[in-house]
C-alpha positions as CSV (number, residue, x, y, z in Angstrom):
1,M,-49.2,-39.7,2.0
2,F,-48.4,-37.5,-0.9
3,D,-50.2,-34.3,0.2
4,F,-47.1,-32.3,-0.6
5,L,-47.3,-33.1,-4.4
6,P,-49.8,-30.4,-5.3
7,L,-47.7,-27.8,-3.5
8,L,-44.6,-28.9,-5.3
9,Q,-46.3,-29.0,-8.7
10,T,-47.6,-25.4,-8.1
11,A,-44.0,-24.4,-7.2
12,F,-42.5,-25.7,-10.4
13,A,-45.4,-24.4,-12.5
14,N,-44.7,-20.9,-11.1
15,L,-41.0,-21.1,-11.6
16,L,-40.7,-22.8,-15.0
17,T,-41.5,-19.6,-16.9
18,P,-39.2,-17.7,-19.2
19,N,-38.9,-14.8,-16.8
20,S,-38.1,-17.0,-13.8
21,L,-35.6,-19.1,-15.7
22,F,-33.8,-16.0,-17.0
23,L,-33.5,-14.6,-13.5
24,A,-32.3,-18.0,-12.2
25,A,-29.7,-18.2,-15.0
26,A,-28.4,-14.7,-14.4
27,A,-28.3,-15.2,-10.6
28,S,-26.6,-18.6,-11.0
29,L,-23.9,-17.0,-13.2
30,G,-23.4,-14.2,-10.8
31,G,-23.2,-16.6,-7.9
32,L,-20.6,-18.7,-9.7
33,I,-18.5,-15.6,-10.3
34,I,-18.9,-14.4,-6.7
35,G,-17.8,-17.8,-5.4
36,A,-14.9,-18.1,-7.9
37,L,-13.3,-14.7,-7.2
38,P,-11.1,-14.8,-4.1
39,G,-12.2,-12.0,-1.8
40,L,-15.9,-12.2,-2.6
41,T,-17.9,-14.5,-0.4
42,A,-21.4,-16.0,-0.5
43,T,-22.5,-13.9,2.5
44,M,-21.2,-10.7,0.9
45,G,-23.0,-11.6,-2.4
46,L,-26.3,-12.3,-0.7
47,A,-26.0,-9.1,1.3
48,L,-25.5,-7.0,-1.9
49,L,-28.2,-8.8,-3.9
50,T,-30.7,-8.2,-1.1
51,T,-30.4,-4.5,-1.8
52,M,-30.7,-5.0,-5.6
53,T,-33.8,-7.2,-5.3
54,I,-35.7,-5.1,-2.8
55,N,-38.3,-3.9,-5.3
56,M,-38.7,-7.3,-7.1
57,P,-41.7,-9.6,-6.4
58,A,-40.9,-11.7,-3.4
59,N,-40.7,-15.1,-5.2
60,D,-38.4,-13.7,-7.9
61,A,-36.2,-12.0,-5.3
62,I,-35.9,-15.3,-3.3
63,L,-35.2,-17.3,-6.4
64,V,-32.3,-14.9,-7.2
65,L,-30.9,-15.2,-3.7
66,I,-31.2,-19.1,-3.5
67,C,-29.5,-19.5,-6.9
68,T,-26.8,-17.1,-5.9
69,Y,-26.3,-19.0,-2.6
70,V,-26.0,-22.4,-4.1
71,L,-23.8,-21.4,-7.0
72,A,-21.5,-19.2,-4.8
73,I,-20.8,-22.2,-2.6
74,Y,-20.1,-24.3,-5.7
75,G,-18.1,-21.5,-7.4
76,G,-15.4,-21.5,-4.7
77,S,-14.1,-24.8,-6.2
78,R,-13.0,-22.9,-9.4
79,S,-10.3,-20.8,-7.8
80,A,-9.5,-23.6,-5.3
81,I,-8.6,-26.0,-8.2
82,L,-7.0,-23.5,-10.5
83,L,-5.3,-21.1,-8.1
84,N,-5.1,-23.0,-4.8
85,I,-7.0,-20.1,-3.3
86,P,-10.5,-21.2,-2.0
87,G,-13.0,-18.8,-3.4
88,T,-15.1,-19.5,-0.3
89,P,-14.1,-21.0,3.1
90,S,-16.2,-24.1,2.2
91,S,-13.8,-24.9,-0.7
92,A,-10.7,-25.1,1.5
93,A,-10.9,-28.9,1.5
94,T,-11.3,-28.9,-2.3
95,A,-8.0,-27.2,-2.8
96,L,-6.1,-30.0,-1.1
97,D,-6.5,-32.4,-4.0
98,G,-7.9,-30.1,-6.7
99,F,-4.8,-27.9,-7.1
100,V,-2.6,-31.0,-7.3
101,L,-4.7,-32.4,-10.0
102,A,-4.6,-29.1,-11.9
103,R,-0.8,-29.0,-11.7
104,N,-0.7,-32.5,-13.1
105,G,-2.7,-31.3,-16.2
106,R,-6.1,-32.7,-14.9
107,A,-7.8,-29.4,-14.1
108,G,-10.7,-30.1,-16.4
109,E,-11.3,-33.5,-14.8
110,A,-11.1,-32.0,-11.4
111,M,-13.6,-29.3,-12.1
112,G,-15.9,-31.8,-13.9
113,M,-16.0,-34.2,-10.9
114,A,-16.4,-31.2,-8.5
115,T,-19.5,-30.2,-10.6
116,V,-21.0,-33.6,-10.5
117,G,-20.4,-34.0,-6.7
118,S,-21.8,-30.5,-6.0
119,A,-25.0,-31.2,-8.1
120,F,-25.7,-34.6,-6.6
121,G,-24.8,-33.5,-3.1
122,T,-27.4,-30.7,-3.4
123,L,-30.0,-33.1,-4.7
124,V,-29.4,-35.4,-1.7
125,G,-29.8,-32.3,0.6
126,I,-33.0,-31.3,-1.2
127,A,-34.5,-34.7,-0.7
128,L,-33.7,-34.7,3.0
129,L,-35.0,-31.1,3.3
130,A,-38.4,-32.2,1.8
131,I,-38.5,-35.2,4.2
132,I,-37.4,-33.4,7.4
133,T,-39.0,-30.0,7.2
134,P,-42.7,-30.8,7.5
135,P,-42.5,-32.9,10.7
136,L,-40.0,-30.5,12.2
137,G,-42.4,-27.6,11.3
138,E,-45.3,-29.4,12.9
139,L,-43.3,-29.8,16.1
140,A,-42.5,-26.1,16.1
141,L,-46.3,-25.3,15.9
142,S,-46.5,-26.0,19.7
143,F,-44.3,-23.0,20.4
144,G,-45.8,-20.1,22.4
145,A,-44.3,-16.8,23.7
146,Y,-42.1,-18.6,26.2
147,E,-40.7,-21.0,23.6
148,F,-40.1,-18.2,21.1
149,F,-38.2,-16.3,23.8
150,W,-36.0,-19.2,24.7
151,L,-35.6,-20.2,21.0
152,A,-34.3,-16.7,20.2
153,L,-32.0,-16.9,23.1
154,V,-30.7,-20.3,21.9
155,G,-30.1,-18.7,18.5
156,V,-28.0,-16.0,20.1
157,M,-26.1,-18.6,22.1
158,L,-25.6,-20.7,19.0
159,S,-23.9,-17.7,17.4
160,G,-20.9,-18.8,19.4
161,S,-20.5,-21.7,17.0
162,L,-20.4,-19.2,14.0
163,S,-17.0,-17.9,15.3
164,G,-14.9,-21.1,15.0
165,N,-13.1,-22.2,18.1
166,D,-13.9,-19.1,20.2
167,P,-17.6,-19.1,21.1
168,V,-17.2,-16.2,23.5
169,K,-16.4,-14.0,20.5
170,G,-19.5,-15.2,18.8
171,W,-21.6,-14.4,21.9
172,I,-20.1,-10.9,22.1
173,A,-20.9,-10.2,18.5
174,G,-24.4,-11.7,19.0
175,I,-25.1,-9.6,22.0
176,L,-23.8,-6.5,20.1
177,G,-26.4,-7.4,17.5
178,L,-29.1,-7.6,20.2
179,L,-28.2,-4.1,21.4
180,V,-28.4,-2.8,17.9
181,A,-31.9,-4.3,17.6
182,M,-32.9,-2.4,20.7
183,I,-32.2,1.0,19.1
184,G,-35.2,3.1,18.5
185,R,-38.7,3.4,20.0
186,E,-39.8,0.6,22.3
187,P,-43.0,-0.9,20.8
188,A,-45.1,-1.3,24.0
189,Y,-44.7,2.2,25.6
190,G,-42.9,4.2,22.9
191,V,-39.9,4.9,25.0
192,E,-36.8,5.9,23.0
193,R,-33.8,3.6,23.6
194,F,-30.1,4.2,22.6
195,T,-30.9,7.0,20.2
196,F,-28.5,9.5,21.8
197,G,-30.6,12.4,20.6
198,F,-30.5,11.5,16.9
199,T,-34.0,11.7,15.4
200,E,-33.0,9.4,12.5
201,M,-32.4,6.6,15.0
202,I,-35.9,6.8,16.6
203,G,-37.2,4.3,14.0
204,G,-34.3,2.0,14.7
205,I,-31.4,0.7,12.6
206,Q,-32.7,-0.9,9.4
207,L,-31.5,-4.5,8.9
208,L,-30.5,-4.1,5.3
209,P,-27.9,-1.3,5.5
210,A,-26.5,-2.8,8.7
211,M,-26.1,-6.2,7.0
212,V,-24.5,-4.7,3.8
213,G,-22.1,-2.7,6.0
214,A,-21.1,-5.6,8.2
215,F,-20.6,-8.0,5.4
216,G,-20.1,-6.1,2.2
217,F,-18.3,-2.8,3.1
218,A,-16.3,-4.6,5.8
219,E,-15.2,-7.2,3.3
220,V,-14.1,-4.5,0.9
221,L,-11.9,-2.9,3.6
222,Y,-10.5,-6.3,4.6
223,V,-9.6,-7.4,1.1
224,M,-8.1,-4.0,0.1
225,R,-5.9,-4.3,3.2
226,R,-4.0,-7.2,1.6
227,R,-2.6,-7.9,-1.8
228,M,-3.1,-11.3,-3.5
229,N,-0.9,-12.6,-6.3
230,A,-2.2,-15.6,-8.1
231,S,-1.0,-17.6,-11.1
232,I,-3.6,-18.8,-13.6
233,S,-3.7,-22.5,-14.3
234,D,-4.7,-24.1,-17.6
235,A,-7.7,-26.5,-18.0
236,S,-7.1,-28.1,-21.3
237,D,-8.1,-31.7,-20.5
238,R,-11.6,-33.2,-20.7
239,V,-14.2,-31.5,-18.6
240,M,-17.2,-33.9,-19.0
241,P,-16.8,-36.7,-16.4
242,R,-16.9,-40.3,-17.7
243,L,-20.0,-42.3,-16.7
244,A,-17.7,-45.1,-15.3
245,D,-16.0,-42.5,-13.0
246,M,-19.4,-41.2,-11.7
247,I,-20.6,-44.8,-11.0
248,K,-17.4,-45.5,-9.1
249,M,-18.0,-42.4,-6.9
250,R,-21.7,-43.2,-6.2
251,W,-21.3,-44.3,-2.6
252,T,-18.9,-41.5,-1.8
253,I,-21.4,-39.0,-3.2
254,F,-24.3,-40.5,-1.3
255,R,-22.5,-40.7,2.0
256,S,-21.0,-37.2,1.7
257,G,-24.4,-35.8,0.7
258,V,-26.1,-37.3,3.8
259,L,-23.3,-36.2,6.1
260,G,-23.2,-32.7,4.6
261,T,-26.9,-32.2,5.0
262,F,-26.9,-33.2,8.6
263,I,-23.8,-31.1,9.3
264,G,-25.6,-28.1,7.7
265,L,-28.7,-28.9,9.9
266,L,-26.7,-28.1,13.0
267,P,-27.1,-24.4,13.6
268,G,-24.0,-22.4,13.2
269,V,-21.7,-25.2,11.9
270,G,-21.6,-24.2,8.2
271,E,-20.7,-25.5,4.8
272,D,-17.0,-25.6,5.4
273,I,-17.4,-28.1,8.3
274,G,-19.6,-30.2,6.0
275,A,-16.8,-30.3,3.5
276,W,-14.1,-31.3,6.0
277,V,-16.3,-33.9,7.7
278,S,-17.2,-35.5,4.4
279,Y,-13.6,-35.4,3.3
280,G,-12.4,-37.1,6.5
281,V,-15.0,-39.8,6.5
282,A,-14.4,-40.5,2.8
283,K,-10.7,-40.9,3.5
284,R,-11.4,-43.3,6.4
285,F,-13.5,-45.6,4.1
286,S,-11.3,-45.1,1.0
287,K,-9.3,-48.0,-0.4
288,K,-6.5,-45.6,-1.3
289,P,-6.3,-43.1,1.6
290,E,-2.6,-42.4,0.9
291,E,-3.7,-40.5,-2.3
292,Y,-5.7,-37.9,-0.2
293,G,-3.9,-34.6,-0.3
294,H,-1.9,-35.7,-3.3
295,G,-4.4,-35.5,-6.1
296,S,-7.3,-37.8,-5.1
297,V,-10.4,-37.4,-7.3
298,E,-12.4,-39.2,-4.6
299,G,-11.3,-36.7,-1.9
300,L,-12.1,-33.8,-4.2
301,T,-15.6,-35.3,-4.9
302,A,-16.3,-35.9,-1.2
303,A,-15.4,-32.3,-0.2
304,E,-17.5,-30.7,-3.0
305,T,-20.4,-33.0,-2.3
306,G,-20.4,-32.3,1.4
307,N,-20.2,-28.5,1.2
308,N,-23.1,-28.2,-1.3
309,A,-25.2,-30.7,0.5
310,S,-24.9,-28.5,3.6
311,V,-26.8,-25.7,1.8
312,P,-30.2,-27.4,1.9
313,G,-29.3,-28.6,5.4
314,A,-28.6,-25.1,6.6
315,I,-31.9,-23.9,5.2
316,I,-34.0,-26.5,7.2
317,P,-33.6,-24.8,10.6
318,V,-34.2,-21.4,8.9
319,L,-37.6,-22.5,7.6
320,T,-38.8,-24.5,10.6
321,L,-37.2,-22.8,13.7
322,G,-36.0,-19.4,12.4
323,I,-32.4,-20.3,13.3
324,P,-29.9,-20.3,10.5
325,G,-27.6,-23.3,10.0
326,S,-24.7,-21.2,8.8
327,G,-23.4,-17.6,8.3
328,V,-24.7,-17.5,4.8
329,A,-28.1,-18.9,5.9
330,A,-28.2,-16.1,8.5
331,V,-28.1,-13.5,5.7
332,L,-30.6,-15.5,3.7
333,M,-33.0,-15.5,6.7
334,A,-32.6,-11.8,7.0
335,A,-33.4,-11.4,3.3
336,L,-36.4,-13.6,3.6
337,I,-37.7,-11.4,6.4
338,I,-37.1,-8.3,4.3
339,H,-39.0,-9.8,1.4
340,G,-42.0,-10.6,3.6
341,A,-41.5,-14.3,4.1
342,Q,-41.5,-15.0,7.9
343,P,-39.3,-18.1,8.5
344,G,-39.9,-20.0,11.7
345,P,-42.4,-22.3,13.4
346,L,-45.4,-20.6,11.9
347,M,-44.3,-20.9,8.3
348,M,-45.8,-24.4,7.9
349,T,-49.3,-23.0,8.6
350,T,-49.1,-19.4,7.4
351,N,-47.2,-20.0,4.2
352,P,-46.5,-23.7,3.4
353,Q,-46.2,-23.0,-0.3
354,M,-43.0,-21.0,0.3
355,I,-41.3,-24.1,1.7
356,Y,-42.0,-26.0,-1.5
357,D,-41.1,-23.0,-3.6
358,I,-37.7,-23.0,-2.0
359,I,-37.3,-26.7,-2.7
360,A,-38.1,-26.1,-6.4
361,M,-35.7,-23.1,-6.4
362,L,-32.9,-25.4,-5.1
363,V,-33.7,-28.0,-7.8
364,I,-33.4,-25.2,-10.5
365,A,-30.1,-24.0,-9.0
366,T,-28.8,-27.6,-9.1
367,V,-29.6,-27.8,-12.8
368,F,-27.6,-24.6,-13.4
369,I,-24.7,-26.1,-11.5
370,L,-24.4,-28.7,-14.2
371,I,-25.1,-26.4,-17.1
372,L,-22.8,-23.6,-16.1
373,G,-20.2,-25.7,-14.3
374,L,-19.6,-28.0,-17.3
375,G,-20.2,-25.4,-20.0
376,L,-18.2,-22.4,-18.7
377,T,-15.1,-24.1,-17.2
378,R,-12.6,-22.6,-19.6
379,L,-14.4,-19.2,-19.7
380,M,-14.2,-19.0,-15.9
381,I,-10.4,-18.9,-16.2
382,M,-10.7,-15.4,-17.9
383,V,-13.0,-14.2,-15.1
384,L,-10.3,-15.2,-12.5
385,R,-7.9,-12.7,-14.1
386,V,-9.9,-9.8,-12.6
387,K,-7.7,-8.1,-10.0
388,D,-9.3,-7.5,-6.6
389,T,-7.9,-3.9,-6.7
390,W,-10.2,-3.2,-9.7
391,L,-13.2,-5.1,-8.3
392,M,-13.4,-3.8,-4.7
393,P,-14.0,-0.1,-5.5
394,L,-17.0,-1.2,-7.7
395,V,-18.3,-3.3,-4.8
396,A,-17.9,-0.4,-2.4
397,V,-20.0,1.8,-4.6
398,M,-22.7,-0.9,-4.8
399,C,-22.7,-1.2,-1.0
400,L,-23.4,2.5,-0.7
401,I,-25.9,3.0,-3.5
402,G,-28.1,-0.1,-2.7
403,P,-29.3,0.8,0.8
404,Y,-29.7,4.5,-0.1
405,A,-31.9,3.7,-3.1
406,I,-34.4,1.9,-0.9
407,Q,-35.6,4.9,1.2
408,S,-33.4,7.7,-0.2
409,R,-32.0,8.4,3.3
410,F,-28.5,9.7,3.5
411,F,-28.5,8.3,7.1
412,D,-28.5,4.7,5.7
413,I,-25.2,5.5,3.9
414,W,-23.7,6.4,7.3
415,V,-25.1,3.1,8.7
416,V,-23.3,1.2,6.0
417,V,-20.0,3.0,6.6
418,V,-20.2,2.8,10.4
419,F,-21.1,-0.9,10.4
420,G,-18.4,-1.5,7.7
421,V,-15.7,0.1,9.9
422,I,-17.0,-1.8,13.0
423,G,-17.1,-5.0,11.0
424,F,-13.6,-4.4,9.7
425,G,-12.3,-3.9,13.2
426,L,-14.0,-7.0,14.4
427,R,-12.6,-9.0,11.5
428,L,-9.1,-7.9,12.4
429,M,-9.8,-9.3,15.9
430,N,-11.1,-12.6,14.4
431,Y,-14.8,-11.9,15.1
432,S,-17.4,-13.3,12.7
433,M,-20.0,-11.0,11.3
434,A,-22.7,-13.7,11.1
435,P,-23.5,-13.5,14.9
436,L,-23.8,-9.7,14.7
437,V,-26.5,-10.0,11.9
438,L,-28.1,-12.9,13.7
439,G,-28.4,-10.9,16.9
440,I,-30.1,-8.0,14.9
441,V,-32.5,-10.5,13.3
442,L,-33.4,-12.2,16.6
443,G,-33.4,-9.1,18.7
444,T,-36.9,-8.1,17.8
445,I,-38.2,-11.6,18.3
446,L,-36.6,-11.9,21.7
447,D,-37.7,-8.5,22.9
448,S,-41.4,-8.8,21.9
449,N,-41.8,-12.4,23.2
450,M,-40.0,-11.6,26.4
451,R,-42.5,-8.8,27.1
452,R,-45.4,-11.0,26.1
453,S,-44.1,-13.7,28.4
454,F,-43.8,-11.4,31.3
455,T,-47.4,-10.3,30.8
456,L,-48.6,-13.9,30.6
457,A,-46.6,-15.0,33.6
458,N,-48.1,-12.2,35.7
459,G,-45.1,-12.0,37.9
460,D,-44.6,-15.8,38.2
461,L,-41.1,-16.4,36.6
462,T,-41.5,-20.2,37.0
463,Q,-43.8,-20.0,34.0
464,F,-40.7,-19.5,31.8
465,V,-39.5,-23.1,32.6
466,S,-42.8,-24.9,33.5
467,R,-43.6,-25.9,29.9
468,P,-41.6,-29.0,28.6
469,I,-40.1,-27.3,25.5
470,S,-39.2,-24.2,27.4
471,A,-37.5,-26.2,30.1
472,V,-35.5,-28.2,27.5
473,L,-34.4,-25.0,25.8
474,A,-33.4,-23.4,29.1
475,I,-31.4,-26.5,30.0
476,I,-29.6,-26.3,26.6
477,I,-28.7,-22.7,27.2
478,L,-27.4,-23.5,30.7
479,M,-25.3,-26.4,29.4
480,M,-23.9,-24.2,26.6
481,I,-22.8,-21.6,29.2
482,L,-21.3,-24.2,31.6
483,A,-19.4,-25.8,28.8
484,Q,-17.4,-22.6,28.4
485,I,-16.4,-22.4,32.1
486,G,-12.9,-23.7,32.5
487,P,-13.2,-25.7,35.8
488,V,-16.5,-27.3,34.6
489,R,-15.0,-28.3,31.2
490,R,-11.9,-29.8,32.9
491,A,-14.1,-31.7,35.5
492,V,-16.2,-33.1,32.7
493,G,-13.1,-34.2,30.8
494,K,-11.7,-35.9,33.9
495,G,-15.0,-37.7,34.5
496,W,-15.1,-39.0,30.9
497,A,-11.4,-40.2,31.4
498,R,-12.4,-42.2,34.5
499,L,-15.4,-43.7,32.8
500,R,-13.3,-44.8,29.7
501,P,-12.1,-48.3,30.2
502,E,-8.3,-48.6,30.1
503,R,-6.7,-51.4,28.1
504,H,-3.8,-53.3,29.7
505,A,-1.6,-55.5,27.6
506,D,-0.9,-58.9,29.2
507,V,2.7,-59.9,28.6
């Protein structure tokens, strides 16, 4: 029953060393700053840190990335409360009540409760991650070449949900990523594809410079395009939450933690939806719903609990299925692949220790939420004074130096710049970069398993849908496509309207 305990003990034994704790503390502080500074995002921070950790041991590098991820999502609450500018999209719901509290002289209380909510929300998500991941991983062990092909295709289709309300844009970006993954020499017969005569492209486009360009350099161009003027608020009241206040919020925190985790589990939904859903449900069950949006500590706590609980939830499909639960998780999955950890159905058999290492890393990151969140609240106000016009040139230099330092190829700098310009153009047209990176990551999996499936099928295409899991995945893809066809969507809507019983009032 407790077979996982030795693996978890080994994970904590390896991580509770001075070197690992120092790296975790530094990464947590960096993640907190990244999340707090408007213009810097968790996806951008992870993309940059992947380049900086490329030569580190795999476990240390992943620890740095996990701590940065968790603290960046939490750090967005700092600027949301103090400046009414969400540091990350997931903190938009926090700003509704947090900034009102700050204007009323309760900024310290707001940031204290946001810290407690984020920490306990992450712990709820970690517990569910430990419970859900092993059985889901065992189910994924029955996957063969056909299932991997359909699963990769489902991942590309799910990229539509990474683009908000316009899934077609997500599909376009995901297919563009697939095309980028096809660049280079074809693995089976050595045929060159989409190289256009450039010898540097025969080996394909490397994931790291493409990811840094699409997220980092594009974000620099996007932020420098606009000017942000913010006023700094004060946080002179008490920061440490009272025990009575935390006990009063226990059901809100638990409910929002569970909701946030399961929202994060849905591929492509993201931490921001976890925050909004938790906020909405908390308002529905609240005894004082009229206070929401006007300085409700309960609403603030629900939003912050929900977005941080979504982080472990988003990691669950990464580890078990190789499909990220959010845009930030897509970058994390790419970083895991770069550092030699192969997320997906085989991880439970090939590297089960990594799953429990990541659980232990999330616990350590949660501890640093409490330490840094409660200890550096007033110091963070000074960090928020950094102007984006000073910060972005430094980030741009890091974007260019990091990928070049890996292989010392000037071509990689061009890849960063080209993908940065493409990403900037797509951002202006409201395209998300996460589907692009997801397409690049899944492209190799889709290509290799499609070729393997054709070989196994020996010309019989019915083999692609004859296995139960393959058939289910194929039906899911078909339904996702049909759901975006206008006449089909309208017909389904009319059908539901007819089935819904109408209520007539008897006079």
